[in-house]
N, CA, C and O atoms as CSV, one atom per row, in Angstrom:
chain,resi,resn,atom,element,x,y,z
A,1,UNK,N,N,-170.248,-128.440,-3.781
A,1,UNK,CA,C,-170.105,-129.584,-2.599
A,1,UNK,C,C,-171.450,-129.920,-2.369
A,1,UNK,O,O,-172.245,-129.038,-2.693
A,2,UNK,N,N,-171.990,-131.091,-1.836
A,2,UNK,CA,C,-173.048,-131.397,-1.423
A,2,UNK,C,C,-173.008,-132.131,-0.239
A,2,UNK,O,O,-172.021,-132.842,-0.050
A,3,UNK,N,N,-174.062,-132.085,0.748
A,3,UNK,CA,C,-173.944,-133.190,1.880
A,3,UNK,C,C,-175.411,-133.378,2.058
A,3,UNK,O,O,-176.225,-132.490,1.804
A,4,UNK,N,N,-175.791,-134.815,2.596
A,4,UNK,CA,C,-177.135,-134.985,2.956
A,4,UNK,C,C,-177.512,-134.718,4.404
A,4,UNK,O,O,-176.866,-135.119,5.372
A,5,UNK,N,N,-178.620,-134.004,4.447
A,5,UNK,CA,C,-179.137,-133.689,5.919
A,5,UNK,C,C,-180.573,-133.833,5.927
A,5,UNK,O,O,-181.304,-133.199,5.166
A,6,UNK,N,N,-181.005,-134.719,6.840
A,6,UNK,CA,C,-182.474,-134.895,7.146
A,6,UNK,C,C,-183.143,-135.164,5.850
A,6,UNK,O,O,-184.237,-134.616,5.713
A,7,UNK,N,N,-182.722,-135.875,4.897
A,7,UNK,CA,C,-183.208,-136.607,3.773
A,7,UNK,C,C,-183.572,-135.274,2.788
A,7,UNK,O,O,-184.606,-135.159,2.130
A,8,UNK,N,N,-182.485,-134.318,2.854
A,8,UNK,CA,C,-182.750,-133.534,1.874
A,8,UNK,C,C,-181.206,-133.187,1.718
A,8,UNK,O,O,-180.400,-133.258,2.646
A,9,UNK,N,N,-180.888,-132.777,0.343
A,9,UNK,CA,C,-179.538,-132.696,-0.070
A,9,UNK,C,C,-179.173,-131.127,-0.086
A,9,UNK,O,O,-179.917,-130.351,-0.685
A,10,UNK,N,N,-178.100,-130.701,0.530
A,10,UNK,CA,C,-177.767,-129.286,0.624
A,10,UNK,C,C,-176.285,-129.250,-0.426
A,10,UNK,O,O,-175.345,-130.042,-0.353
A,11,UNK,N,N,-176.391,-128.387,-1.136
A,11,UNK,CA,C,-175.472,-127.689,-2.078
A,11,UNK,C,C,-174.845,-126.359,-1.758
A,11,UNK,O,O,-175.525,-125.388,-1.427
A,12,UNK,N,N,-173.492,-126.335,-1.867
A,12,UNK,CA,C,-173.036,-125.135,-1.564
A,12,UNK,C,C,-171.826,-124.952,-2.518
A,12,UNK,O,O,-171.089,-125.888,-2.826
A,13,UNK,N,N,-171.654,-123.510,-3.023
A,13,UNK,CA,C,-170.402,-123.417,-3.775
A,13,UNK,C,C,-169.294,-122.824,-2.762
A,13,UNK,O,O,-169.365,-122.626,-1.549
A,14,UNK,N,N,-168.514,-122.666,-3.445
A,14,UNK,CA,C,-166.914,-122.045,-2.707
A,14,UNK,C,C,-167.180,-120.463,-2.552
A,14,UNK,O,O,-167.710,-119.816,-3.455
A,15,UNK,N,N,-166.875,-120.044,-1.651
A,15,UNK,CA,C,-167.025,-118.941,-1.274
A,15,UNK,C,C,-166.434,-117.886,-2.467
A,15,UNK,O,O,-165.391,-118.310,-2.963
A,16,UNK,N,N,-166.870,-116.685,-2.981
A,16,UNK,CA,C,-166.483,-116.142,-3.994
A,16,UNK,C,C,-165.533,-114.874,-3.657
A,16,UNK,O,O,-165.799,-114.508,-2.512
A,17,UNK,N,N,-164.569,-114.109,-4.210
A,17,UNK,CA,C,-163.794,-113.356,-3.740
A,17,UNK,C,C,-164.177,-112.325,-2.898
A,17,UNK,O,O,-165.305,-111.846,-3.011
A,18,UNK,N,N,-163.463,-111.954,-2.143
A,18,UNK,CA,C,-163.888,-110.564,-1.266
A,18,UNK,C,C,-164.124,-109.486,-2.006
A,18,UNK,O,O,-163.458,-109.053,-2.946
A,19,UNK,N,N,-165.444,-108.929,-1.375
A,19,UNK,CA,C,-165.741,-107.677,-1.972
A,19,UNK,C,C,-164.844,-106.525,-1.909
A,19,UNK,O,O,-164.963,-105.626,-2.742
A,20,UNK,N,N,-163.911,-106.474,-0.945
A,20,UNK,CA,C,-162.894,-105.554,-0.714
A,20,UNK,C,C,-161.546,-105.862,-1.136
A,20,UNK,O,O,-161.204,-107.041,-1.043
A,21,UNK,N,N,-160.615,-104.911,-1.639
A,21,UNK,CA,C,-159.388,-105.272,-2.000
A,21,UNK,C,C,-158.477,-105.130,-0.488
A,21,UNK,O,O,-157.478,-105.811,-0.253
A,22,UNK,N,N,-158.962,-104.269,0.303
A,22,UNK,CA,C,-158.588,-104.136,1.518
A,22,UNK,C,C,-159.278,-103.992,2.518
A,22,UNK,O,O,-160.484,-103.927,2.281
A,23,UNK,N,N,-158.876,-103.889,3.923
A,23,UNK,CA,C,-160.029,-103.711,5.033
A,23,UNK,C,C,-160.785,-105.015,5.063
A,23,UNK,O,O,-160.452,-106.049,4.484
A,24,UNK,N,N,-161.921,-104.810,5.869
A,24,UNK,CA,C,-163.130,-105.840,6.009
A,24,UNK,C,C,-163.968,-105.599,4.896
A,24,UNK,O,O,-164.168,-104.474,4.439
A,25,UNK,N,N,-164.507,-106.743,4.414
A,25,UNK,CA,C,-165.353,-106.973,3.268
A,25,UNK,C,C,-166.275,-108.092,3.346
A,25,UNK,O,O,-166.289,-108.583,4.475
A,26,UNK,N,N,-167.012,-108.626,2.555
A,26,UNK,CA,C,-168.008,-109.607,2.475
A,26,UNK,C,C,-167.657,-110.705,1.160
A,26,UNK,O,O,-167.153,-110.463,0.064
A,27,UNK,N,N,-168.068,-111.801,1.660
A,27,UNK,CA,C,-167.740,-112.692,0.317
A,27,UNK,C,C,-169.082,-113.837,0.542
A,27,UNK,O,O,-169.504,-114.183,1.645
A,28,UNK,N,N,-169.511,-114.219,-0.541
A,28,UNK,CA,C,-170.767,-114.946,-0.584
A,28,UNK,C,C,-170.625,-116.318,-1.217
A,28,UNK,O,O,-169.676,-116.558,-1.962
A,29,UNK,N,N,-171.385,-117.058,-0.985
A,29,UNK,CA,C,-171.516,-118.281,-1.616
A,29,UNK,C,C,-173.071,-118.770,-1.683
A,29,UNK,O,O,-173.879,-118.421,-0.822
A,30,UNK,N,N,-173.372,-119.496,-2.633
A,30,UNK,CA,C,-174.641,-120.117,-2.937
A,30,UNK,C,C,-174.841,-121.158,-1.992
A,30,UNK,O,O,-173.898,-121.931,-1.816
A,31,UNK,N,N,-175.835,-121.315,-1.386
A,31,UNK,CA,C,-176.334,-122.489,-0.304
A,31,UNK,C,C,-177.773,-122.854,-0.550
A,31,UNK,O,O,-178.631,-122.026,-0.241
A,32,UNK,N,N,-178.068,-123.819,-0.988
A,32,UNK,CA,C,-179.157,-124.231,-1.520
A,32,UNK,C,C,-179.651,-125.959,-0.815
A,32,UNK,O,O,-178.884,-126.917,-0.720
A,33,UNK,N,N,-181.096,-125.929,-0.412
A,33,UNK,CA,C,-181.337,-127.206,0.411
A,33,UNK,C,C,-182.316,-127.744,-0.580
A,33,UNK,O,O,-183.241,-127.013,-0.937
A,34,UNK,N,N,-182.187,-129.107,-1.119
A,34,UNK,CA,C,-183.214,-129.690,-2.258
A,34,UNK,C,C,-183.741,-130.747,-1.340
A,34,UNK,O,O,-183.125,-131.213,-0.382
A,35,UNK,N,N,-185.055,-131.108,-1.767
A,35,UNK,CA,C,-185.615,-132.398,-1.200
A,35,UNK,C,C,-186.149,-132.873,-2.299
A,35,UNK,O,O,-187.161,-132.360,-2.777
A,36,UNK,N,N,-185.481,-134.018,-2.901
A,36,UNK,CA,C,-185.773,-134.635,-4.067
A,36,UNK,C,C,-185.254,-133.609,-5.146
A,36,UNK,O,O,-184.079,-133.291,-4.966
A,37,UNK,N,N,-185.900,-132.996,-6.272
A,37,UNK,CA,C,-185.674,-132.140,-7.277
A,37,UNK,C,C,-186.491,-130.722,-6.947
A,37,UNK,O,O,-186.643,-129.902,-7.852
A,38,UNK,N,N,-186.995,-130.483,-5.640
A,38,UNK,CA,C,-187.626,-129.271,-5.492
A,38,UNK,C,C,-186.839,-128.682,-4.369
A,38,UNK,O,O,-186.635,-129.339,-3.348
A,39,UNK,N,N,-186.432,-127.584,-4.506
A,39,UNK,CA,C,-185.912,-126.539,-3.441
A,39,UNK,C,C,-186.589,-126.489,-2.399
A,39,UNK,O,O,-187.671,-125.904,-2.441
A,40,UNK,N,N,-186.162,-127.050,-1.261
A,40,UNK,CA,C,-187.080,-127.112,0.055
A,40,UNK,C,C,-186.360,-126.205,1.279
A,40,UNK,O,O,-185.364,-125.487,1.192
A,41,UNK,N,N,-187.058,-126.436,2.243
A,41,UNK,CA,C,-186.521,-125.500,3.620
A,41,UNK,C,C,-185.851,-126.827,4.692
A,41,UNK,O,O,-185.903,-128.038,4.477
A,42,UNK,N,N,-185.431,-126.337,5.494
A,42,UNK,CA,C,-185.379,-127.070,6.822
A,42,UNK,C,C,-184.131,-127.840,6.950
A,42,UNK,O,O,-184.140,-128.752,7.777
A,43,UNK,N,N,-183.086,-127.634,6.289
A,43,UNK,CA,C,-181.728,-128.299,6.452
A,43,UNK,C,C,-181.309,-127.565,7.792
A,43,UNK,O,O,-181.537,-126.397,8.105
A,44,UNK,N,N,-180.580,-128.636,8.566
A,44,UNK,CA,C,-180.209,-128.068,9.867
A,44,UNK,C,C,-178.983,-126.978,9.802
A,44,UNK,O,O,-177.950,-127.041,9.136
A,45,UNK,N,N,-179.423,-125.975,10.693
A,45,UNK,CA,C,-178.506,-124.719,10.601
A,45,UNK,C,C,-177.092,-125.171,10.795
A,45,UNK,O,O,-176.178,-124.547,10.257
A,46,UNK,N,N,-176.810,-126.483,11.719
A,46,UNK,CA,C,-175.385,-126.595,12.114
A,46,UNK,C,C,-174.703,-127.462,11.178
A,46,UNK,O,O,-173.535,-127.775,11.410
A,47,UNK,N,N,-175.328,-127.906,10.094
A,47,UNK,CA,C,-174.541,-128.602,8.999
A,47,UNK,C,C,-174.493,-127.309,7.682
A,47,UNK,O,O,-173.561,-127.320,6.877
A,48,UNK,N,N,-175.448,-126.394,7.613
A,48,UNK,CA,C,-175.529,-125.584,6.680
A,48,UNK,C,C,-174.415,-124.408,6.696
A,48,UNK,O,O,-174.494,-123.600,7.622
A,49,UNK,N,N,-173.497,-124.269,5.843
A,49,UNK,CA,C,-172.677,-122.993,5.775
A,49,UNK,C,C,-173.248,-121.868,5.497
A,49,UNK,O,O,-174.196,-121.746,4.721
A,50,UNK,N,N,-172.654,-120.886,6.173
A,50,UNK,CA,C,-173.230,-119.370,5.995
A,50,UNK,C,C,-172.981,-119.123,4.765
A,50,UNK,O,O,-171.972,-119.555,4.208
A,51,UNK,N,N,-173.918,-118.358,4.151
A,51,UNK,CA,C,-173.845,-117.845,2.554
A,51,UNK,C,C,-173.237,-116.740,2.548
A,51,UNK,O,O,-172.765,-116.306,1.497
A,52,UNK,N,N,-173.112,-115.972,3.885
A,52,UNK,CA,C,-172.323,-114.700,3.558
A,52,UNK,C,C,-171.227,-114.934,4.580
A,52,UNK,O,O,-171.513,-115.760,5.448
A,53,UNK,N,N,-169.947,-114.332,4.654
A,53,UNK,CA,C,-169.082,-114.373,5.560
A,53,UNK,C,C,-168.076,-113.256,5.607
A,53,UNK,O,O,-167.884,-112.768,4.493
A,54,UNK,N,N,-167.439,-112.761,6.498
A,54,UNK,CA,C,-166.517,-111.419,6.567
A,54,UNK,C,C,-165.416,-111.997,6.078
A,54,UNK,O,O,-165.085,-113.172,6.236
A,55,UNK,N,N,-164.794,-111.080,5.423
A,55,UNK,CA,C,-163.207,-111.337,4.927
A,55,UNK,C,C,-162.592,-110.111,5.298
A,55,UNK,O,O,-163.221,-109.055,5.229
A,56,UNK,N,N,-161.498,-110.162,5.659
A,56,UNK,CA,C,-160.334,-109.522,6.043
A,56,UNK,C,C,-158.963,-109.273,5.351
A,56,UNK,O,O,-157.987,-109.898,5.767
A,57,UNK,N,N,-158.842,-108.469,4.404
A,57,UNK,CA,C,-157.619,-108.413,3.636
A,57,UNK,C,C,-156.386,-107.815,4.391
A,57,UNK,O,O,-156.379,-107.791,5.622
A,58,UNK,N,N,-155.321,-107.322,3.635
A,58,UNK,CA,C,-154.253,-106.266,4.253
A,58,UNK,C,C,-155.250,-104.883,4.593
A,58,UNK,O,O,-156.193,-104.400,3.967
A,59,UNK,N,N,-154.690,-104.554,5.672
A,59,UNK,CA,C,-155.238,-103.166,6.174
A,59,UNK,C,C,-155.287,-102.155,4.667
A,59,UNK,O,O,-154.578,-102.341,3.678
A,60,UNK,N,N,-156.344,-101.052,4.843
A,60,UNK,CA,C,-156.164,-100.186,3.727
A,60,UNK,C,C,-155.095,-99.194,4.239
A,60,UNK,O,O,-154.904,-98.937,5.428
A,61,UNK,N,N,-154.445,-98.688,3.229
A,61,UNK,CA,C,-153.408,-97.582,3.387
A,61,UNK,C,C,-154.006,-96.152,4.029
A,61,UNK,O,O,-155.080,-95.739,3.592
A,62,UNK,N,N,-153.404,-95.514,4.914
A,62,UNK,CA,C,-154.034,-94.508,5.615
A,62,UNK,C,C,-153.182,-93.316,5.571
A,62,UNK,O,O,-153.389,-92.253,6.158
A,63,UNK,N,N,-152.095,-93.650,4.725
A,63,UNK,CA,C,-151.161,-92.335,4.323
A,63,UNK,C,C,-152.220,-91.157,3.690
A,63,UNK,O,O,-153.150,-91.403,2.922
A,64,UNK,N,N,-151.818,-89.749,4.236
A,64,UNK,CA,C,-152.328,-88.766,3.613
A,64,UNK,C,C,-151.863,-88.504,2.322
A,64,UNK,O,O,-150.648,-88.663,2.212
A,65,UNK,N,N,-152.424,-88.169,1.356
A,65,UNK,CA,C,-151.670,-87.946,0.082
A,65,UNK,C,C,-150.452,-86.699,0.025
A,65,UNK,O,O,-150.695,-85.612,0.549
A,66,UNK,N,N,-149.597,-86.867,-0.416
A,66,UNK,CA,C,-148.388,-86.089,-0.560
A,66,UNK,C,C,-148.730,-84.780,-1.284
A,66,UNK,O,O,-149.236,-84.800,-2.407
A,67,UNK,N,N,-148.480,-83.762,-0.700
A,67,UNK,CA,C,-148.996,-82.558,-1.519
A,67,UNK,C,C,-147.988,-82.357,-2.675
A,67,UNK,O,O,-148.170,-81.312,-3.298
A,68,UNK,N,N,-146.965,-83.132,-3.095
A,68,UNK,CA,C,-146.275,-82.934,-4.299
A,68,UNK,C,C,-146.418,-84.108,-5.287
A,68,UNK,O,O,-145.693,-84.337,-6.256
A,69,UNK,N,N,-147.685,-84.939,-4.785
A,69,UNK,CA,C,-147.897,-85.884,-5.670
A,69,UNK,C,C,-148.203,-85.821,-7.046
A,69,UNK,O,O,-148.703,-84.792,-7.499
A,70,UNK,N,N,-147.916,-86.997,-7.918
A,70,UNK,CA,C,-148.239,-86.824,-9.240
A,70,UNK,C,C,-148.976,-87.740,-9.872
A,70,UNK,O,O,-148.577,-88.868,-9.583
A,71,UNK,N,N,-149.983,-87.743,-10.695
A,71,UNK,CA,C,-150.553,-88.823,-11.201
A,71,UNK,C,C,-149.431,-89.860,-11.975
A,71,UNK,O,O,-148.368,-89.408,-12.403
A,72,UNK,N,N,-149.742,-91.085,-12.082
A,72,UNK,CA,C,-149.037,-92.154,-12.846
A,72,UNK,C,C,-149.365,-91.897,-14.190
A,72,UNK,O,O,-150.564,-91.729,-14.411
A,73,UNK,N,N,-148.469,-91.816,-15.285
A,73,UNK,CA,C,-148.593,-91.734,-16.701
A,73,UNK,C,C,-149.785,-92.714,-17.234
A,73,UNK,O,O,-150.677,-92.454,-18.042
A,74,UNK,N,N,-149.549,-93.788,-16.604
A,74,UNK,CA,C,-150.284,-95.124,-16.946
A,74,UNK,C,C,-151.491,-95.401,-16.482
A,74,UNK,O,O,-152.146,-96.365,-16.878
A,75,UNK,N,N,-151.899,-94.537,-15.564
A,75,UNK,CA,C,-153.093,-94.839,-14.778
A,75,UNK,C,C,-154.404,-94.239,-15.211
A,75,UNK,O,O,-155.345,-94.396,-14.434
A,76,UNK,N,N,-154.648,-93.468,-16.509
A,76,UNK,CA,C,-155.609,-93.054,-16.940
A,76,UNK,C,C,-156.504,-92.459,-16.225
A,76,UNK,O,O,-157.652,-92.902,-16.199
A,77,UNK,N,N,-156.160,-91.408,-15.554
A,77,UNK,CA,C,-156.975,-90.874,-14.275
A,77,UNK,C,C,-158.036,-89.940,-14.784
A,77,UNK,O,O,-158.900,-89.627,-13.965
A,78,UNK,N,N,-158.111,-89.489,-15.880
A,78,UNK,CA,C,-159.482,-88.956,-16.553
A,78,UNK,C,C,-160.662,-90.213,-16.481
A,78,UNK,O,O,-161.861,-89.974,-16.337
A,79,UNK,N,N,-160.165,-91.403,-16.593
A,79,UNK,CA,C,-161.202,-92.328,-16.553
A,79,UNK,C,C,-161.432,-92.798,-15.087
A,79,UNK,O,O,-162.564,-93.161,-14.767
A,80,UNK,N,N,-160.445,-92.809,-14.205
A,80,UNK,CA,C,-160.552,-93.056,-13.125
A,80,UNK,C,C,-161.525,-91.836,-12.232
A,80,UNK,O,O,-162.143,-92.125,-11.207
A,81,UNK,N,N,-161.514,-90.868,-12.665
A,81,UNK,CA,C,-162.458,-89.857,-12.016
A,81,UNK,C,C,-163.512,-89.789,-12.654
A,81,UNK,O,O,-164.411,-89.185,-12.068
A,82,UNK,N,N,-163.771,-90.224,-13.744
A,82,UNK,CA,C,-165.105,-90.372,-14.677
A,82,UNK,C,C,-165.819,-91.390,-13.799
A,82,UNK,O,O,-166.823,-91.019,-13.191
A,83,UNK,N,N,-165.381,-92.658,-13.680
A,83,UNK,CA,C,-166.085,-93.745,-12.927
A,83,UNK,C,C,-166.123,-93.781,-11.400
A,83,UNK,O,O,-166.793,-94.566,-10.729
A,84,UNK,N,N,-165.212,-92.705,-10.886
A,84,UNK,CA,C,-165.462,-92.534,-9.611
A,84,UNK,C,C,-164.526,-93.685,-8.806
A,84,UNK,O,O,-165.023,-94.337,-7.887
A,85,UNK,N,N,-163.289,-93.853,-9.183
A,85,UNK,CA,C,-162.610,-94.744,-8.443
A,85,UNK,C,C,-161.848,-94.340,-7.346
A,85,UNK,O,O,-161.308,-95.194,-6.643
A,86,UNK,N,N,-161.734,-93.156,-7.109
A,86,UNK,CA,C,-160.667,-92.396,-6.299
A,86,UNK,C,C,-160.789,-92.999,-4.985
A,86,UNK,O,O,-159.780,-93.011,-4.280
A,87,UNK,N,N,-162.182,-93.646,-4.419
A,87,UNK,CA,C,-162.158,-94.148,-3.288
A,87,UNK,C,C,-161.232,-95.665,-3.035
A,87,UNK,O,O,-160.871,-96.163,-1.969
A,88,UNK,N,N,-161.045,-96.098,-4.291
A,88,UNK,CA,C,-160.128,-97.161,-3.965
A,88,UNK,C,C,-158.507,-97.029,-3.681
A,88,UNK,O,O,-157.670,-96.461,-4.383
A,89,UNK,N,N,-158.389,-97.481,-2.878
A,89,UNK,CA,C,-156.790,-97.053,-2.572
A,89,UNK,C,C,-155.789,-97.211,-3.469
A,89,UNK,O,O,-154.870,-96.394,-3.410
A,90,UNK,N,N,-155.745,-98.115,-4.332
A,90,UNK,CA,C,-154.757,-98.151,-5.632
A,90,UNK,C,C,-154.956,-96.892,-6.324
A,90,UNK,O,O,-154.002,-96.117,-6.378
A,91,UNK,N,N,-156.172,-96.547,-6.915
A,91,UNK,CA,C,-156.254,-95.524,-7.485
A,91,UNK,C,C,-156.107,-94.058,-7.206
A,91,UNK,O,O,-155.791,-93.102,-7.915
A,92,UNK,N,N,-156.469,-94.201,-5.837
A,92,UNK,CA,C,-156.257,-92.796,-4.975
A,92,UNK,C,C,-154.844,-92.545,-5.052
A,92,UNK,O,O,-154.523,-91.396,-5.355
A,93,UNK,N,N,-153.875,-93.441,-4.826
A,93,UNK,CA,C,-152.446,-93.374,-4.876
A,93,UNK,C,C,-152.022,-93.260,-6.394
A,93,UNK,O,O,-151.134,-92.459,-6.688
A,94,UNK,N,N,-152.573,-93.969,-7.290
A,94,UNK,CA,C,-151.937,-93.903,-8.553
A,94,UNK,C,C,-152.217,-92.357,-9.423
A,94,UNK,O,O,-151.564,-91.751,-10.272
A,95,UNK,N,N,-153.321,-92.138,-8.837
A,95,UNK,CA,C,-153.928,-90.575,-9.587
A,95,UNK,C,C,-154.175,-89.660,-8.163
A,95,UNK,O,O,-155.210,-89.098,-7.806
A,96,UNK,N,N,-153.043,-89.708,-7.582
A,96,UNK,CA,C,-152.994,-89.010,-6.195
A,96,UNK,C,C,-153.213,-87.165,-6.493
A,96,UNK,O,O,-153.670,-86.393,-5.650
A,97,UNK,N,N,-152.781,-86.797,-7.815
A,97,UNK,CA,C,-152.931,-85.300,-8.258
A,97,UNK,C,C,-154.532,-85.201,-8.382
A,97,UNK,O,O,-155.203,-84.415,-7.713
A,98,UNK,N,N,-155.062,-86.117,-9.342
A,98,UNK,CA,C,-156.316,-85.834,-9.775
A,98,UNK,C,C,-157.408,-85.862,-8.566
A,98,UNK,O,O,-158.208,-84.958,-8.322
A,99,UNK,N,N,-157.244,-87.332,-7.727
A,99,UNK,CA,C,-158.142,-87.326,-6.486
A,99,UNK,C,C,-157.916,-86.490,-5.665
A,99,UNK,O,O,-158.899,-86.097,-5.036
A,100,UNK,N,N,-156.942,-86.050,-5.423
A,100,UNK,CA,C,-156.734,-85.050,-4.522
A,100,UNK,C,C,-157.519,-83.545,-4.720
A,100,UNK,O,O,-158.180,-82.896,-3.909
A,101,UNK,N,N,-157.183,-83.279,-6.078
A,101,UNK,CA,C,-157.867,-82.085,-6.615
A,101,UNK,C,C,-159.458,-82.213,-6.721
A,101,UNK,O,O,-160.237,-81.283,-6.515
A,102,UNK,N,N,-159.750,-83.293,-7.015
A,102,UNK,CA,C,-161.342,-83.546,-6.829
A,102,UNK,C,C,-161.986,-83.325,-5.644
A,102,UNK,O,O,-163.130,-82.872,-5.619
A,103,UNK,N,N,-161.303,-83.627,-4.557
A,103,UNK,CA,C,-161.700,-83.503,-3.265
A,103,UNK,C,C,-161.526,-82.338,-2.583
A,103,UNK,O,O,-162.047,-82.089,-1.496
A,104,UNK,N,N,-160.726,-81.542,-3.263
A,104,UNK,CA,C,-160.653,-80.184,-2.423
A,104,UNK,C,C,-161.695,-79.109,-2.801
A,104,UNK,O,O,-161.713,-78.031,-2.206
């Protein structure tokens, strides 16, 4: 998208996906101001969209893991532990036993 501001053209992209899958995260977009073909300065801040904005999706689950929890067979929990995904709510739930044992 582009708009004209003070003889400069402002280009900006749509915001990217939120950085978090739950809770509060950030999303970014590219915002550039050109004067002719040269990257310029001075586009009015009132017409310039924010390059970074907060995004809030559904709340993150806060349930404590069940002591009797088991890993889902399809979750590949060995890999989840190796690449440290236990902090992500989905993998913490899918690999409940492995992630709980790892934090004890």
